[in-house]
N, C-alpha and C positions, 0 to 999 in steps of 0.2 A: 499516163499509161503509154507504154511503148507500142509501136506499130504492130509488133508481133502479137501482143496481147489483144489488141483490137481485132486483128484477123482471127485469132483463135476464138475469141468471144463470138464474133459474127459467124464463123464457120461451124463451131461446135457448141454454141450456147443453146442448143436444142437437142432432142434425142438423136444421138449419133452412134453409129456402129464403129467401134474401135477395137484394135487388136491389143490385148494386154498380155505381156510376157512376165512370167515369174520363173524362179529357179527352185527346184526341190532340194531336199537335204543331200542328195547325191550329186548335185551340180547339173542335173538334167533340166534344160529349159522346157517350159510349157507355154504354149500360146493358145489363147481362146478369144473369141469375139464377145464383147460386152456392149451393152447399151450404156452410154455415159453422156453427161453434159459438162461443158466447161464453164466455170464461174470463177471470176477473179484470177487466181493463179493455179487452179487445180481442176482436175476432172473429178466427177463424182458419179457413183453408181450405187445401186442397191444390190446386195448379194447375201449369201448365206454364210454365217460365221463358221460353219463346219465344212465348207467347201475346200477343195484342194487349193484353190488360189489363196484362200485366207490362211491355210496351214503353211503354205510356202512363204507368205508375207510375214507370218509370225517368226519364221526362221531367218528370213532375209527380206527386209522391207524394200530393197532396191528392185524396181520393176522397169520395164520398157513399155512404151505405149506408142501406137501409130494409127493413122487413118488419114485419108484424103490429103495427100501431099504434106503430111506432117509426121515426124517421128521424134521421140524424146525419151529421156530417162526421168524417173520420178521416185518418190518415196510413198509407199502404200501405208495407209493408216486406218485402222478400224475405229470409226467414230462411235460405235455402239449401236444399240437398238434404234430403229428409225423413229420410234415414238418418244425418245428422250427429249425433254424440254429444250436442252441445248442444241438439238438437231432440227428444231422446228423450221427455221428459215430455209435451210437446204433441203429438208424433207418436202416442204411445200413446193419448192422449185422442181424437185425430182418428180413428184406426183403430177405436176402440171405438164412437164416435158414428156412424161411417159404415159399420159392419159389415154392414148389410143389402145394400149394393151395392159395397163396397170391392174385393172380389176378383172382380168380374164382367168383368175385362179392361180396365176404364177407367183404372186406376191401375197404373203400372209403376214400382215403387220402385227397380228396377235402373237406370233411366234417370236420369242426373245432373240432367236438367232437370225432374224431378218435385220440386217445392219446396213449402215452406209459406209462405203469404202471411199476414202479420200485419196486421190492420186496426185500428190503435190509435185509439180514439175521442178526439176533441178537444172535441166538443159534441154535443148531441142533444136531441130532444124525444120523450117517451115518454108514452103514455096507458095508464092502468090503473085499472079500477073507477071511472071518472068523474073521475079526478084526472090533471091534466097535470103532468108533471115536465119541467122544462127544466134542463139542466146544461151545464157547460163543463169544460174540462180541469182547472182548478184544483180542482173538486169531485171529480174521479175519482182524484186522486193519493192 
């Protein structure tokens, strides 16, 4: 694992507020704050399949993400309903990371539109202890 992945895992491997940018069909950028965790080479969040962000990602899966001295580009992917068997491992990690607010009525796992969004990094810039790390997808494989 590269040093940048270690830092990303340490810094964002818990509930983290991140800025996520998508672009709509007219080319207009949209930025919103999301709760996400970093795991392996991607950020993950729980969202609603019918949200604007997911509509934008359906049309253009390239996104930008940033938070706490990090910015990068990524590919957004709808992993489907949170309760799908194939999502169990990451869903359990998300539930644990988001435990302080997860059951406050905001997340309805019974709704088939409650999905996991995977945000797989393609490149990024990260600052840590005065060192700048720049990386691309070839380095995160």
